[in-house]
C-alpha positions as CSV (number, residue, x, y, z in Angstrom):
1,M,151.0,-22.2,74.0
2,A,150.5,-23.1,77.6
3,S,154.3,-23.1,78.2
4,V,154.6,-19.7,76.7
5,D,151.7,-18.2,78.5
6,D,152.1,-19.8,81.9
7,R,155.8,-20.6,82.5
8,L,157.9,-18.4,80.2
9,A,157.2,-15.1,82.0
10,F,158.0,-16.6,85.4
11,Q,161.2,-18.2,84.0
12,W,162.3,-14.8,82.5
13,F,161.7,-13.1,85.8
14,Q,163.7,-15.8,87.5
15,L,166.5,-15.5,85.0
16,L,166.8,-11.8,85.4
17,T,166.7,-12.0,89.2
18,Q,169.5,-14.5,89.1
19,I,171.6,-12.4,86.8
20,M,171.2,-9.4,89.1
21,S,172.0,-11.5,92.2
22,L,175.1,-12.8,90.5
23,F,176.2,-9.4,89.4
24,G,175.8,-8.1,93.0
25,T,177.7,-11.0,94.4
26,V,180.6,-10.7,92.1
27,A,180.7,-6.9,92.6
28,L,180.9,-7.4,96.3
29,V,183.8,-9.9,96.0
30,F,185.6,-7.6,93.6
31,Y,185.0,-4.6,95.8
32,T,186.3,-6.4,98.9
33,Y,189.4,-8.1,97.3
34,A,190.1,-7.0,93.7
35,Y,192.8,-9.7,93.4
36,L,190.1,-12.4,93.3
37,G,189.3,-11.3,89.8
38,I,192.2,-13.6,88.8
39,I,190.1,-16.5,89.9
40,F,186.6,-15.3,88.9
41,V,187.4,-14.3,85.3
42,P,188.7,-17.6,84.0
43,M,186.0,-19.5,85.9
44,L,183.3,-17.3,84.3
45,A,184.7,-18.1,80.9
46,I,184.6,-21.8,81.6
47,Y,181.1,-21.5,82.9
48,L,180.0,-19.7,79.8
49,G,181.6,-22.4,77.6
50,L,179.8,-25.1,79.4
51,A,176.6,-23.2,79.3
52,S,176.9,-22.7,75.5
53,F,177.6,-26.4,75.0
54,F,174.7,-27.5,77.2
55,R,172.2,-25.1,75.7
56,H,172.9,-26.3,72.2
57,T,172.7,-30.0,73.3
58,S,169.6,-29.5,75.4
59,R,167.8,-27.6,72.6
60,E,168.4,-30.3,70.1
61,L,167.4,-33.0,72.6
62,K,164.2,-31.1,73.4
63,R,163.4,-30.8,69.6
64,I,163.9,-34.5,69.1
65,D,161.9,-35.3,72.2
66,S,159.0,-33.1,71.0
67,T,159.1,-34.7,67.6
68,T,158.9,-38.2,68.9
69,R,156.2,-37.3,71.4
70,S,154.0,-35.8,68.7
71,F,154.2,-39.2,66.9
72,I,152.8,-40.8,70.1
73,F,150.0,-38.4,70.3
74,S,149.0,-38.7,66.7
75,N,149.2,-42.5,66.9
76,F,147.0,-42.4,70.0
77,A,144.5,-40.1,68.3
78,E,144.5,-42.4,65.2
79,Q,143.8,-45.4,67.4
80,L,141.0,-43.7,69.2
81,A,139.3,-42.8,65.9
82,G,139.6,-46.3,64.6
83,T,138.8,-48.3,67.8
84,L,135.9,-50.1,66.2
85,S,137.9,-51.2,63.2
86,I,140.8,-52.3,65.4
87,R,138.5,-54.4,67.5
88,A,136.6,-55.8,64.5
89,F,139.8,-57.1,62.9
90,H,141.3,-58.2,66.2
91,Q,144.4,-56.0,65.8
92,Q,144.6,-54.8,69.5
93,E,147.9,-56.5,70.1
94,T,149.5,-55.0,66.9
95,F,148.5,-51.5,67.9
96,L,149.5,-52.0,71.5
97,K,153.0,-53.1,70.4
98,R,153.2,-50.0,68.1
99,V,152.4,-47.6,70.9
100,S,154.8,-49.4,73.3
101,K,157.6,-49.2,70.7
102,A,156.9,-45.4,70.2
103,I,156.9,-44.7,73.9
104,D,160.2,-46.6,74.4
105,H,161.7,-44.7,71.5
106,E,160.6,-41.4,73.0
107,F,161.8,-42.3,76.4
108,R,165.4,-42.7,75.0
109,F,165.5,-38.9,74.4
110,T,163.9,-38.1,77.7
111,Y,166.5,-40.2,79.4
112,T,169.3,-38.7,77.3
113,S,168.1,-35.2,78.4
114,L,168.3,-36.3,82.1
115,V,171.8,-37.6,81.5
116,A,172.8,-34.3,79.9
117,Q,171.5,-32.4,82.9
118,R,173.5,-34.7,85.3
119,W,176.6,-34.2,83.1
120,L,176.2,-30.5,83.5
121,S,175.5,-30.7,87.2
122,V,178.7,-32.6,87.9
123,R,180.9,-30.2,85.9
124,L,179.3,-27.1,87.5
125,D,179.7,-28.5,91.0
126,S,183.3,-29.3,90.3
127,L,184.0,-25.8,89.0
128,G,182.2,-24.3,92.0
129,S,184.4,-26.3,94.3
130,L,187.5,-25.1,92.5
131,L,186.3,-21.5,92.8
132,V,185.7,-21.8,96.5
133,L,189.1,-23.6,96.9
134,G,190.8,-20.7,95.0
135,V,189.1,-18.1,97.3
136,A,190.1,-20.2,100.4
137,L,193.7,-20.5,99.2
138,F,193.7,-16.7,98.7
139,G,192.7,-16.3,102.3
140,V,195.4,-18.7,103.5
141,F,198.3,-17.3,101.5
142,F,197.4,-13.6,102.2
143,R,196.2,-14.1,105.8
144,E,198.3,-11.1,107.1
145,D,196.5,-8.7,104.6
146,V,193.0,-10.2,104.9
147,S,190.5,-9.2,107.5
148,P,188.8,-12.3,108.9
149,S,185.3,-10.7,108.8
150,K,185.7,-9.5,105.3
151,F,187.1,-12.9,104.2
152,G,184.2,-14.7,105.8
153,V,181.7,-12.6,103.8
154,V,183.7,-13.1,100.6
155,I,184.0,-16.9,100.9
156,T,180.2,-17.1,101.8
157,Y,179.3,-15.1,98.7
158,S,181.8,-17.0,96.6
159,K,179.9,-20.2,97.5
160,Q,176.6,-18.5,96.8
161,S,177.9,-17.3,93.4
162,T,178.7,-20.9,92.3
163,L,175.1,-21.9,93.1
164,L,173.8,-18.9,91.3
165,L,175.9,-19.6,88.2
166,S,174.7,-23.2,88.1
167,V,171.0,-22.3,88.5
168,L,171.5,-19.4,86.0
169,I,172.8,-21.8,83.3
170,I,169.9,-24.3,83.8
171,T,167.3,-21.5,83.9
172,H,168.7,-20.0,80.7
173,A,168.5,-23.3,78.9
174,M,164.9,-23.8,80.1
175,V,164.0,-20.3,78.9
176,E,165.6,-21.0,75.5
177,Q,163.7,-24.3,75.2
178,G,160.4,-22.6,76.2
179,T,159.6,-25.2,78.9
């Protein structure tokens, strides 16, 4: 409930702000040089495919992580309630091993979630670099038709759009998870 009450409204605001910023950036690039749509449209499709794959994966990892974490909390509550019995029968070591094993098991999914985020980050950074490379090549090949000042603005906003797309995908996954 704390996640929904405290963080979710801010994350929705952040998500909508990023969507509007991305829309404005892409509109500026299209308005300045409509030919760049040839680069932006396929890249957007690839970004959406990666986002869909990551969202499904991260949602399932979050579900498994929450399930294993609830076992740790219930186990801890059980041990707190039975502290006197555990001490009376000298079973401290047994329960300590049980909690350690549960924490190790839960950490596997936390670590896997971090690895999935790094996987996504590498792919998004690579795609962003390809997008900026495409825009730069456009400027090189059509240098007679391109105004340097307009092109400077377009390449700057293209770089910004790659960052916005990356942050947008991660924020959308977080909103979907409710964290």
